[in-house]
PyMOL CGO cylinders between C-alpha atoms (Angstrom):
from pymol import cmd
from pymol.cgo import CYLINDER

trace = [
    CYLINDER, -7.26, 3.23, 21.19, -4.70, 0.43, 20.98, 0.3, 1, 1, 1, 1, 1, 1,
    CYLINDER, -4.70, 0.43, 20.98, -1.13, 1.70, 21.22, 0.3, 1, 1, 1, 1, 1, 1,
    CYLINDER, -1.13, 1.70, 21.22, 1.59, 0.16, 19.06, 0.3, 1, 1, 1, 1, 1, 1,
    CYLINDER, 1.59, 0.16, 19.06, 5.32, -0.34, 19.41, 0.3, 1, 1, 1, 1, 1, 1,
    CYLINDER, 5.32, -0.34, 19.41, 6.92, -0.95, 16.01, 0.3, 1, 1, 1, 1, 1, 1,
    CYLINDER, 6.92, -0.95, 16.01, 10.23, -2.80, 16.19, 0.3, 1, 1, 1, 1, 1, 1,
    CYLINDER, 10.23, -2.80, 16.19, 13.36, -3.19, 14.09, 0.3, 1, 1, 1, 1, 1, 1,
    CYLINDER, 13.36, -3.19, 14.09, 13.02, -0.10, 11.96, 0.3, 1, 1, 1, 1, 1, 1,
    CYLINDER, 13.02, -0.10, 11.96, 16.13, 0.53, 9.89, 0.3, 1, 1, 1, 1, 1, 1,
    CYLINDER, 16.13, 0.53, 9.89, 15.67, 3.79, 8.00, 0.3, 1, 1, 1, 1, 1, 1,
    CYLINDER, 15.67, 3.79, 8.00, 14.27, 7.29, 8.38, 0.3, 1, 1, 1, 1, 1, 1,
    CYLINDER, 14.27, 7.29, 8.38, 11.53, 6.93, 5.76, 0.3, 1, 1, 1, 1, 1, 1,
    CYLINDER, 11.53, 6.93, 5.76, 9.87, 4.00, 7.52, 0.3, 1, 1, 1, 1, 1, 1,
    CYLINDER, 9.87, 4.00, 7.52, 10.36, 5.51, 10.97, 0.3, 1, 1, 1, 1, 1, 1,
    CYLINDER, 10.36, 5.51, 10.97, 8.66, 8.75, 9.88, 0.3, 1, 1, 1, 1, 1, 1,
    CYLINDER, 8.66, 8.75, 9.88, 5.83, 6.81, 8.25, 0.3, 1, 1, 1, 1, 1, 1,
    CYLINDER, 5.83, 6.81, 8.25, 5.16, 5.02, 11.54, 0.3, 1, 1, 1, 1, 1, 1,
    CYLINDER, 5.16, 5.02, 11.54, 5.58, 8.22, 13.54, 0.3, 1, 1, 1, 1, 1, 1,
    CYLINDER, 5.58, 8.22, 13.54, 2.78, 9.83, 11.53, 0.3, 1, 1, 1, 1, 1, 1,
    CYLINDER, 2.78, 9.83, 11.53, 0.26, 7.20, 12.71, 0.3, 1, 1, 1, 1, 1, 1,
    CYLINDER, 0.26, 7.20, 12.71, -1.71, 8.20, 15.80, 0.3, 1, 1, 1, 1, 1, 1,
    CYLINDER, -1.71, 8.20, 15.80, -1.70, 4.62, 17.12, 0.3, 1, 1, 1, 1, 1, 1,
    CYLINDER, -1.70, 4.62, 17.12, 2.13, 4.34, 17.21, 0.3, 1, 1, 1, 1, 1, 1,
    CYLINDER, 2.13, 4.34, 17.21, 3.56, 5.25, 20.62, 0.3, 1, 1, 1, 1, 1, 1,
    CYLINDER, 3.56, 5.25, 20.62, 7.05, 3.71, 20.35, 0.3, 1, 1, 1, 1, 1, 1,
    CYLINDER, 7.05, 3.71, 20.35, 9.45, 3.14, 17.46, 0.3, 1, 1, 1, 1, 1, 1,
    CYLINDER, 9.45, 3.14, 17.46, 12.29, 0.71, 18.12, 0.3, 1, 1, 1, 1, 1, 1,
    CYLINDER, 12.29, 0.71, 18.12, 15.75, 0.25, 16.63, 0.3, 1, 1, 1, 1, 1, 1,
    CYLINDER, 15.75, 0.25, 16.63, 17.97, -2.81, 17.13, 0.3, 1, 1, 1, 1, 1, 1,
    CYLINDER, 17.97, -2.81, 17.13, 21.47, -2.20, 18.43, 0.3, 1, 1, 1, 1, 1, 1,
    CYLINDER, 21.47, -2.20, 18.43, 22.07, -5.86, 19.28, 0.3, 1, 1, 1, 1, 1, 1,
    CYLINDER, 22.07, -5.86, 19.28, 24.86, -6.93, 16.91, 0.3, 1, 1, 1, 1, 1, 1,
    CYLINDER, 24.86, -6.93, 16.91, 23.34, -10.40, 16.60, 0.3, 1, 1, 1, 1, 1, 1,
    CYLINDER, 23.34, -10.40, 16.60, 20.16, -8.97, 15.11, 0.3, 1, 1, 1, 1, 1, 1,
    CYLINDER, 20.16, -8.97, 15.11, 19.60, -9.06, 11.35, 0.3, 1, 1, 1, 1, 1, 1,
    CYLINDER, 19.60, -9.06, 11.35, 18.20, -5.54, 11.76, 0.3, 1, 1, 1, 1, 1, 1,
    CYLINDER, 18.20, -5.54, 11.76, 21.20, -4.13, 13.62, 0.3, 1, 1, 1, 1, 1, 1,
    CYLINDER, 21.20, -4.13, 13.62, 22.05, -0.47, 13.11, 0.3, 1, 1, 1, 1, 1, 1,
    CYLINDER, 22.05, -0.47, 13.11, 25.11, 1.39, 14.40, 0.3, 1, 1, 1, 1, 1, 1,
    CYLINDER, 25.11, 1.39, 14.40, 24.27, 3.75, 17.25, 0.3, 1, 1, 1, 1, 1, 1,
    CYLINDER, 24.27, 3.75, 17.25, 25.32, 6.81, 15.23, 0.3, 1, 1, 1, 1, 1, 1,
    CYLINDER, 25.32, 6.81, 15.23, 22.81, 5.93, 12.50, 0.3, 1, 1, 1, 1, 1, 1,
    CYLINDER, 22.81, 5.93, 12.50, 20.00, 5.50, 15.04, 0.3, 1, 1, 1, 1, 1, 1,
    CYLINDER, 20.00, 5.50, 15.04, 20.78, 8.83, 16.70, 0.3, 1, 1, 1, 1, 1, 1,
    CYLINDER, 20.78, 8.83, 16.70, 20.69, 10.55, 13.30, 0.3, 1, 1, 1, 1, 1, 1,
    CYLINDER, 20.69, 10.55, 13.30, 17.25, 9.06, 12.59, 0.3, 1, 1, 1, 1, 1, 1,
    CYLINDER, 17.25, 9.06, 12.59, 15.97, 10.07, 16.03, 0.3, 1, 1, 1, 1, 1, 1,
    CYLINDER, 15.97, 10.07, 16.03, 17.00, 13.68, 15.38, 0.3, 1, 1, 1, 1, 1, 1,
    CYLINDER, 17.00, 13.68, 15.38, 14.47, 13.82, 12.53, 0.3, 1, 1, 1, 1, 1, 1,
    CYLINDER, 14.47, 13.82, 12.53, 11.61, 12.15, 14.41, 0.3, 1, 1, 1, 1, 1, 1,
    CYLINDER, 11.61, 12.15, 14.41, 8.82, 13.75, 16.39, 0.3, 1, 1, 1, 1, 1, 1,
    CYLINDER, 8.82, 13.75, 16.39, 5.88, 12.13, 18.13, 0.3, 1, 1, 1, 1, 1, 1,
    CYLINDER, 5.88, 12.13, 18.13, 6.56, 8.53, 19.20, 0.3, 1, 1, 1, 1, 1, 1,
    CYLINDER, 6.56, 8.53, 19.20, 9.24, 7.75, 21.76, 0.3, 1, 1, 1, 1, 1, 1,
    CYLINDER, 9.24, 7.75, 21.76, 12.38, 6.12, 20.30, 0.3, 1, 1, 1, 1, 1, 1,
    CYLINDER, 12.38, 6.12, 20.30, 13.48, 2.80, 21.84, 0.3, 1, 1, 1, 1, 1, 1,
    CYLINDER, 13.48, 2.80, 21.84, 17.05, 1.48, 21.66, 0.3, 1, 1, 1, 1, 1, 1,
    CYLINDER, 17.05, 1.48, 21.66, 16.84, -2.33, 21.73, 0.3, 1, 1, 1, 1, 1, 1,
    CYLINDER, 16.84, -2.33, 21.73, 20.08, -3.87, 23.00, 0.3, 1, 1, 1, 1, 1, 1,
    CYLINDER, 20.08, -3.87, 23.00, 18.67, -7.40, 23.23, 0.3, 1, 1, 1, 1, 1, 1,
    CYLINDER, 18.67, -7.40, 23.23, 21.31, -9.59, 24.91, 0.3, 1, 1, 1, 1, 1, 1,
    CYLINDER, 21.31, -9.59, 24.91, 24.24, -7.39, 23.85, 0.3, 1, 1, 1, 1, 1, 1,
    CYLINDER, 24.24, -7.39, 23.85, 25.67, -6.27, 27.21, 0.3, 1, 1, 1, 1, 1, 1,
    CYLINDER, 25.67, -6.27, 27.21, 28.80, -4.82, 25.58, 0.3, 1, 1, 1, 1, 1, 1,
    CYLINDER, 28.80, -4.82, 25.58, 26.80, -2.54, 23.31, 0.3, 1, 1, 1, 1, 1, 1,
    CYLINDER, 26.80, -2.54, 23.31, 24.67, -1.46, 26.25, 0.3, 1, 1, 1, 1, 1, 1,
    CYLINDER, 24.67, -1.46, 26.25, 27.77, -0.58, 28.30, 0.3, 1, 1, 1, 1, 1, 1,
    CYLINDER, 27.77, -0.58, 28.30, 29.21, 1.43, 25.41, 0.3, 1, 1, 1, 1, 1, 1,
    CYLINDER, 29.21, 1.43, 25.41, 26.00, 3.41, 25.09, 0.3, 1, 1, 1, 1, 1, 1,
    CYLINDER, 26.00, 3.41, 25.09, 25.67, 4.08, 28.82, 0.3, 1, 1, 1, 1, 1, 1,
    CYLINDER, 25.67, 4.08, 28.82, 29.27, 5.31, 28.95, 0.3, 1, 1, 1, 1, 1, 1,
    CYLINDER, 29.27, 5.31, 28.95, 28.61, 7.93, 26.29, 0.3, 1, 1, 1, 1, 1, 1,
    CYLINDER, 28.61, 7.93, 26.29, 25.84, 10.17, 25.02, 0.3, 1, 1, 1, 1, 1, 1,
    CYLINDER, 25.84, 10.17, 25.02, 22.44, 9.38, 26.53, 0.3, 1, 1, 1, 1, 1, 1,
    CYLINDER, 22.44, 9.38, 26.53, 19.54, 11.25, 24.85, 0.3, 1, 1, 1, 1, 1, 1,
    CYLINDER, 19.54, 11.25, 24.85, 16.90, 12.06, 27.43, 0.3, 1, 1, 1, 1, 1, 1,
    CYLINDER, 16.90, 12.06, 27.43, 13.92, 11.18, 25.26, 0.3, 1, 1, 1, 1, 1, 1,
    CYLINDER, 13.92, 11.18, 25.26, 14.86, 7.56, 24.48, 0.3, 1, 1, 1, 1, 1, 1,
    CYLINDER, 14.86, 7.56, 24.48, 13.88, 4.36, 26.24, 0.3, 1, 1, 1, 1, 1, 1,
    CYLINDER, 13.88, 4.36, 26.24, 16.08, 1.29, 26.56, 0.3, 1, 1, 1, 1, 1, 1,
    CYLINDER, 16.08, 1.29, 26.56, 15.01, -2.28, 25.84, 0.3, 1, 1, 1, 1, 1, 1,
    CYLINDER, 15.01, -2.28, 25.84, 16.92, -5.37, 26.97, 0.3, 1, 1, 1, 1, 1, 1,
    CYLINDER, 16.92, -5.37, 26.97, 16.35, -9.08, 27.07, 0.3, 1, 1, 1, 1, 1, 1,
    CYLINDER, 16.35, -9.08, 27.07, 15.30, -10.30, 30.52, 0.3, 1, 1, 1, 1, 1, 1,
    CYLINDER, 15.30, -10.30, 30.52, 18.71, -11.96, 30.92, 0.3, 1, 1, 1, 1, 1, 1,
    CYLINDER, 18.71, -11.96, 30.92, 20.25, -8.46, 31.20, 0.3, 1, 1, 1, 1, 1, 1,
    CYLINDER, 20.25, -8.46, 31.20, 18.01, -7.23, 34.03, 0.3, 1, 1, 1, 1, 1, 1,
    CYLINDER, 18.01, -7.23, 34.03, 20.66, -7.84, 36.75, 0.3, 1, 1, 1, 1, 1, 1,
    CYLINDER, 20.66, -7.84, 36.75, 23.22, -6.17, 34.47, 0.3, 1, 1, 1, 1, 1, 1,
    CYLINDER, 23.22, -6.17, 34.47, 21.22, -3.01, 33.80, 0.3, 1, 1, 1, 1, 1, 1,
    CYLINDER, 21.22, -3.01, 33.80, 20.41, -2.57, 37.48, 0.3, 1, 1, 1, 1, 1, 1,
    CYLINDER, 20.41, -2.57, 37.48, 24.12, -1.96, 38.01, 0.3, 1, 1, 1, 1, 1, 1,
    CYLINDER, 24.12, -1.96, 38.01, 23.78, 1.20, 35.90, 0.3, 1, 1, 1, 1, 1, 1,
    CYLINDER, 23.78, 1.20, 35.90, 21.68, 3.73, 37.82, 0.3, 1, 1, 1, 1, 1, 1,
    CYLINDER, 21.68, 3.73, 37.82, 22.01, 6.20, 34.96, 0.3, 1, 1, 1, 1, 1, 1,
    CYLINDER, 22.01, 6.20, 34.96, 19.93, 3.84, 32.82, 0.3, 1, 1, 1, 1, 1, 1,
    CYLINDER, 19.93, 3.84, 32.82, 17.11, 3.87, 35.32, 0.3, 1, 1, 1, 1, 1, 1,
    CYLINDER, 17.11, 3.87, 35.32, 16.43, 7.54, 34.68, 0.3, 1, 1, 1, 1, 1, 1,
    CYLINDER, 16.43, 7.54, 34.68, 14.98, 6.44, 31.36, 0.3, 1, 1, 1, 1, 1, 1,
    CYLINDER, 14.98, 6.44, 31.36, 12.11, 4.07, 30.96, 0.3, 1, 1, 1, 1, 1, 1,
    CYLINDER, 12.11, 4.07, 30.96, 13.31, 0.52, 30.47, 0.3, 1, 1, 1, 1, 1, 1,
    CYLINDER, 13.31, 0.52, 30.47, 11.50, -2.23, 28.58, 0.3, 1, 1, 1, 1, 1, 1,
    CYLINDER, 11.50, -2.23, 28.58, 12.27, -5.83, 29.45, 0.3, 1, 1, 1, 1, 1, 1,
    CYLINDER, 12.27, -5.83, 29.45, 11.45, -8.51, 26.88, 0.3, 1, 1, 1, 1, 1, 1,
    CYLINDER, 11.45, -8.51, 26.88, 10.70, -11.82, 28.54, 0.3, 1, 1, 1, 1, 1, 1,
    CYLINDER, 10.70, -11.82, 28.54, 8.70, -15.04, 28.21, 0.3, 1, 1, 1, 1, 1, 1,
    CYLINDER, 8.70, -15.04, 28.21, 5.74, -15.25, 30.57, 0.3, 1, 1, 1, 1, 1, 1,
    CYLINDER, 5.74, -15.25, 30.57, 7.50, -18.05, 32.42, 0.3, 1, 1, 1, 1, 1, 1,
    CYLINDER, 7.50, -18.05, 32.42, 10.13, -15.56, 33.63, 0.3, 1, 1, 1, 1, 1, 1,
    CYLINDER, 10.13, -15.56, 33.63, 7.74, -12.95, 34.99, 0.3, 1, 1, 1, 1, 1, 1,
    CYLINDER, 7.74, -12.95, 34.99, 7.50, -14.19, 38.56, 0.3, 1, 1, 1, 1, 1, 1,
    CYLINDER, 7.50, -14.19, 38.56, 11.25, -14.00, 39.14, 0.3, 1, 1, 1, 1, 1, 1,
    CYLINDER, 11.25, -14.00, 39.14, 11.56, -10.68, 37.33, 0.3, 1, 1, 1, 1, 1, 1,
    CYLINDER, 11.56, -10.68, 37.33, 8.76, -9.04, 39.26, 0.3, 1, 1, 1, 1, 1, 1,
    CYLINDER, 8.76, -9.04, 39.26, 10.36, -10.07, 42.54, 0.3, 1, 1, 1, 1, 1, 1,
    CYLINDER, 10.36, -10.07, 42.54, 13.64, -8.51, 41.44, 0.3, 1, 1, 1, 1, 1, 1,
    CYLINDER, 13.64, -8.51, 41.44, 12.10, -5.33, 40.05, 0.3, 1, 1, 1, 1, 1, 1,
    CYLINDER, 12.10, -5.33, 40.05, 9.97, -4.82, 43.16, 0.3, 1, 1, 1, 1, 1, 1,
    CYLINDER, 9.97, -4.82, 43.16, 13.17, -3.94, 45.03, 0.3, 1, 1, 1, 1, 1, 1,
    CYLINDER, 13.17, -3.94, 45.03, 13.56, -0.81, 42.88, 0.3, 1, 1, 1, 1, 1, 1,
    CYLINDER, 13.56, -0.81, 42.88, 10.55, 1.33, 43.77, 0.3, 1, 1, 1, 1, 1, 1,
    CYLINDER, 10.55, 1.33, 43.77, 9.83, 4.22, 41.44, 0.3, 1, 1, 1, 1, 1, 1,
    CYLINDER, 9.83, 4.22, 41.44, 11.41, 2.60, 38.39, 0.3, 1, 1, 1, 1, 1, 1,
    CYLINDER, 11.41, 2.60, 38.39, 8.85, 1.93, 35.68, 0.3, 1, 1, 1, 1, 1, 1,
    CYLINDER, 8.85, 1.93, 35.68, 9.41, -1.14, 33.53, 0.3, 1, 1, 1, 1, 1, 1,
    CYLINDER, 9.41, -1.14, 33.53, 7.57, -2.57, 30.56, 0.3, 1, 1, 1, 1, 1, 1,
    CYLINDER, 7.57, -2.57, 30.56, 7.55, -6.35, 30.22, 0.3, 1, 1, 1, 1, 1, 1,
    CYLINDER, 7.55, -6.35, 30.22, 6.81, -8.09, 26.94, 0.3, 1, 1, 1, 1, 1, 1,
    CYLINDER, 6.81, -8.09, 26.94, 5.52, -11.68, 27.11, 0.3, 1, 1, 1, 1, 1, 1,
    CYLINDER, 5.52, -11.68, 27.11, 6.59, -13.78, 24.15, 0.3, 1, 1, 1, 1, 1, 1,
    CYLINDER, 6.59, -13.78, 24.15, 4.45, -16.87, 24.66, 0.3, 1, 1, 1, 1, 1, 1,
    CYLINDER, 4.45, -16.87, 24.66, 0.98, -15.82, 25.73, 0.3, 1, 1, 1, 1, 1, 1,
    CYLINDER, 0.98, -15.82, 25.73, -0.38, -19.04, 24.19, 0.3, 1, 1, 1, 1, 1, 1,
    CYLINDER, -0.38, -19.04, 24.19, 1.15, -21.02, 27.05, 0.3, 1, 1, 1, 1, 1, 1,
    CYLINDER, 1.15, -21.02, 27.05, 0.45, -18.48, 29.79, 0.3, 1, 1, 1, 1, 1, 1,
    CYLINDER, 0.45, -18.48, 29.79, -2.22, -18.60, 32.49, 0.3, 1, 1, 1, 1, 1, 1,
    CYLINDER, -2.22, -18.60, 32.49, -5.52, -16.81, 31.69, 0.3, 1, 1, 1, 1, 1, 1,
    CYLINDER, -5.52, -16.81, 31.69, -4.66, -14.03, 34.15, 0.3, 1, 1, 1, 1, 1, 1,
    CYLINDER, -4.66, -14.03, 34.15, -2.30, -12.55, 31.55, 0.3, 1, 1, 1, 1, 1, 1,
    CYLINDER, -2.30, -12.55, 31.55, -5.21, -11.25, 29.47, 0.3, 1, 1, 1, 1, 1, 1,
    CYLINDER, -5.21, -11.25, 29.47, -6.28, -9.21, 32.50, 0.3, 1, 1, 1, 1, 1, 1,
    CYLINDER, -6.28, -9.21, 32.50, -2.73, -8.14, 33.31, 0.3, 1, 1, 1, 1, 1, 1,
    CYLINDER, -2.73, -8.14, 33.31, -2.28, -6.77, 29.80, 0.3, 1, 1, 1, 1, 1, 1,
    CYLINDER, -2.28, -6.77, 29.80, -4.76, -4.01, 30.70, 0.3, 1, 1, 1, 1, 1, 1,
    CYLINDER, -4.76, -4.01, 30.70, -1.95, -2.49, 32.76, 0.3, 1, 1, 1, 1, 1, 1,
    CYLINDER, -1.95, -2.49, 32.76, -0.10, 0.22, 30.76, 0.3, 1, 1, 1, 1, 1, 1,
    CYLINDER, -0.10, 0.22, 30.76, 3.20, -1.24, 32.00, 0.3, 1, 1, 1, 1, 1, 1,
    CYLINDER, 3.20, -1.24, 32.00, 2.72, -4.31, 29.78, 0.3, 1, 1, 1, 1, 1, 1,
    CYLINDER, 2.72, -4.31, 29.78, 3.05, -4.75, 26.04, 0.3, 1, 1, 1, 1, 1, 1,
    CYLINDER, 3.05, -4.75, 26.04, 1.92, -7.90, 24.22, 0.3, 1, 1, 1, 1, 1, 1,
    CYLINDER, 1.92, -7.90, 24.22, 4.53, -9.15, 21.77, 0.3, 1, 1, 1, 1, 1, 1,
    CYLINDER, 4.53, -9.15, 21.77, 2.65, -10.48, 18.73, 0.3, 1, 1, 1, 1, 1, 1,
    CYLINDER, 2.65, -10.48, 18.73, 5.53, -12.43, 17.14, 0.3, 1, 1, 1, 1, 1, 1,
    CYLINDER, 5.53, -12.43, 17.14, 4.14, -15.84, 18.00, 0.3, 1, 1, 1, 1, 1, 1,
    CYLINDER, 4.14, -15.84, 18.00, 0.45, -14.89, 17.87, 0.3, 1, 1, 1, 1, 1, 1,
    CYLINDER, 0.45, -14.89, 17.87, -1.98, -14.62, 14.98, 0.3, 1, 1, 1, 1, 1, 1,
    CYLINDER, -1.98, -14.62, 14.98, -4.36, -11.65, 14.73, 0.3, 1, 1, 1, 1, 1, 1,
    CYLINDER, -4.36, -11.65, 14.73, -7.21, -14.02, 15.62, 0.3, 1, 1, 1, 1, 1, 1,
    CYLINDER, -7.21, -14.02, 15.62, -5.51, -15.10, 18.85, 0.3, 1, 1, 1, 1, 1, 1,
    CYLINDER, -5.51, -15.10, 18.85, -4.97, -11.49, 19.85, 0.3, 1, 1, 1, 1, 1, 1,
    CYLINDER, -4.97, -11.49, 19.85, -8.45, -10.24, 18.98, 0.3, 1, 1, 1, 1, 1, 1,
    CYLINDER, -8.45, -10.24, 18.98, -10.07, -13.12, 20.90, 0.3, 1, 1, 1, 1, 1, 1,
    CYLINDER, -10.07, -13.12, 20.90, -8.33, -12.14, 24.15, 0.3, 1, 1, 1, 1, 1, 1,
    CYLINDER, -8.33, -12.14, 24.15, -10.76, -10.75, 26.69, 0.3, 1, 1, 1, 1, 1, 1,
    CYLINDER, -10.76, -10.75, 26.69, -10.34, -8.14, 27.88, 0.3, 1, 1, 1, 1, 1, 1,
    CYLINDER, -10.34, -8.14, 27.88, -8.51, -6.96, 24.77, 0.3, 1, 1, 1, 1, 1, 1,
    CYLINDER, -8.51, -6.96, 24.77, -4.85, -5.93, 25.21, 0.3, 1, 1, 1, 1, 1, 1,
    CYLINDER, -4.85, -5.93, 25.21, -4.29, -2.20, 25.01, 0.3, 1, 1, 1, 1, 1, 1,
    CYLINDER, -4.29, -2.20, 25.01, -0.68, -2.21, 23.79, 0.3, 1, 1, 1, 1, 1, 1,
    CYLINDER, -0.68, -2.21, 23.79, 0.86, -4.36, 21.06, 0.3, 1, 1, 1, 1, 1, 1,
    CYLINDER, 0.86, -4.36, 21.06, 4.53, -4.80, 20.18, 0.3, 1, 1, 1, 1, 1, 1,
    CYLINDER, 4.53, -4.80, 20.18, 5.01, -5.76, 16.53, 0.3, 1, 1, 1, 1, 1, 1,
    CYLINDER, 5.01, -5.76, 16.53, 7.98, -6.75, 14.40, 0.3, 1, 1, 1, 1, 1, 1,
    CYLINDER, 7.98, -6.75, 14.40, 9.11, -8.90, 11.45, 0.3, 1, 1, 1, 1, 1, 1,
    CYLINDER, 9.11, -8.90, 11.45, 5.76, -8.93, 9.70, 0.3, 1, 1, 1, 1, 1, 1,
    CYLINDER, 5.76, -8.93, 9.70, 6.11, -5.24, 8.87, 0.3, 1, 1, 1, 1, 1, 1,
    CYLINDER, 6.11, -5.24, 8.87, 9.01, -5.76, 6.49, 0.3, 1, 1, 1, 1, 1, 1,
    CYLINDER, 9.01, -5.76, 6.49, 9.07, -6.57, 2.81, 0.3, 1, 1, 1, 1, 1, 1,
    CYLINDER, 9.07, -6.57, 2.81, 12.78, -7.27, 3.21, 0.3, 1, 1, 1, 1, 1, 1,
    CYLINDER, 12.78, -7.27, 3.21, 15.42, -6.43, 5.77, 0.3, 1, 1, 1, 1, 1, 1,
    CYLINDER, 15.42, -6.43, 5.77, 15.40, -2.75, 4.82, 0.3, 1, 1, 1, 1, 1, 1,
    CYLINDER, 15.40, -2.75, 4.82, 11.92, -1.45, 4.09, 0.3, 1, 1, 1, 1, 1, 1,
    CYLINDER, 11.92, -1.45, 4.09, 8.41, -1.67, 5.43, 0.3, 1, 1, 1, 1, 1, 1,
    CYLINDER, 8.41, -1.67, 5.43, 5.85, -3.46, 3.31, 0.3, 1, 1, 1, 1, 1, 1,
    CYLINDER, 5.85, -3.46, 3.31, 3.29, -0.66, 3.47, 0.3, 1, 1, 1, 1, 1, 1,
    CYLINDER, 3.29, -0.66, 3.47, 0.43, -2.69, 1.99, 0.3, 1, 1, 1, 1, 1, 1,
    CYLINDER, 0.43, -2.69, 1.99, 0.98, -5.56, 4.41, 0.3, 1, 1, 1, 1, 1, 1,
    CYLINDER, 0.98, -5.56, 4.41, 1.35, -3.07, 7.26, 0.3, 1, 1, 1, 1, 1, 1,
    CYLINDER, 1.35, -3.07, 7.26, -2.11, -1.59, 6.61, 0.3, 1, 1, 1, 1, 1, 1,
    CYLINDER, -2.11, -1.59, 6.61, -3.71, -5.02, 6.17, 0.3, 1, 1, 1, 1, 1, 1,
    CYLINDER, -3.71, -5.02, 6.17, -2.19, -6.30, 9.40, 0.3, 1, 1, 1, 1, 1, 1,
    CYLINDER, -2.19, -6.30, 9.40, -3.33, -3.25, 11.34, 0.3, 1, 1, 1, 1, 1, 1,
    CYLINDER, -3.33, -3.25, 11.34, -6.86, -3.97, 10.17, 0.3, 1, 1, 1, 1, 1, 1,
    CYLINDER, -6.86, -3.97, 10.17, -6.50, -7.64, 11.16, 0.3, 1, 1, 1, 1, 1, 1,
    CYLINDER, -6.50, -7.64, 11.16, -5.43, -6.62, 14.65, 0.3, 1, 1, 1, 1, 1, 1,
    CYLINDER, -5.43, -6.62, 14.65, -8.36, -4.15, 14.73, 0.3, 1, 1, 1, 1, 1, 1,
    CYLINDER, -8.36, -4.15, 14.73, -6.11, -1.17, 15.26, 0.3, 1, 1, 1, 1, 1, 1,
]
cmd.load_cgo(trace, "trace")
C-alpha cells in the first residue's frame, strides 16, 4: 500500500479525517511563519493531543528561529521535525532534535551534498523529499523504493507519478487538498487519491 504524508493541515477536523485513512502515515503542520498555512505551536500541540494513528510532523521550513524556540522548550516524543535542506547544518547543532525522526525537504540537485553530510551521523534516520523529479536522473525512481524517501507531488501530475517504474511507495502531498486556506476539499481529496491510485 502507498503511504501518504498530508501537509499543511490547519484544523482538528481535517487532521482527524486524514488520520482515519489507513493510507495516511504522517500529518504535517506548518510552523514556518512565512507559510500561508502557519499555525502557532500551541495550536498544533492542542490538535496533536486529539490525534491517534499517523505521526505528527512539525514543519519549520526555513524558519531557524522558530525551530530554536521549539527545541528550547517542550518536545513531544511522538512528533517528527521537518526542515528545508538549508537548515541541515543548523539542526545538526541540536542533538536533542536527532532523537526524533527528521525529514529534510530538498530538490534532487541537493541530494549528493546532503547525503555526504548526513553520512557522518550514523544511526540518524532522515527522510528526503525531492521537489523536482521531472529533472532528476532515472535512478530516482528506484531510490524512491527506499522507505527513507518520500516523493513530493507538488510539481508532478498524477500521470507523471503513476508512470514511474517502479512505483514510489510514499507520497508527500499538499496544496491540492485545500478548498481554501482553512479546510480540506473532501471531494477533491478523494478524486486525487484515485488519480494517484492510492
